[in-house]
C-alpha angles and dihedrals in degrees: 000000000000092000092051091051092050092048091048093050091047091051092049091049092051092047092049091052094050093049097041118138115235112231110212120233117263113259120255091241127047115261116249119254121222137174114254115205117192116201102217091164123107091239140054122271133191117228139182136175123241127201124201119254094224132024123250126263094283093072126069125265117271096029121123136204099255130257093330092051109148093353138112127221120241117282116262127197112237111194122216111286094015130110135226124212112200114242098218113075120230112241133193092255104107091251112140120233126194138183113224123196138181141170124246126199 
């Protein structure tokens, strides 16, 4: 019985090594983070991304939120069942980001 158990465990170990999934190396730079909005409605919506004009309390006074500070991106039509990935990445800078949506007739 002991020999069968050892043979079984050896076989499982060999099979797990041959079917192992390769995990890619982490990139040198951090990946960018974006909002993903899924349109699960049965109709089209128009969305845009907004960035705060000033950072939150964690940042120093007088700093801004970069080139998109206090601005919105252009509106984009997101059809029913589609998704929208915001174009401006979210950084660790205390600047608020929001996804804004509306209906058009």
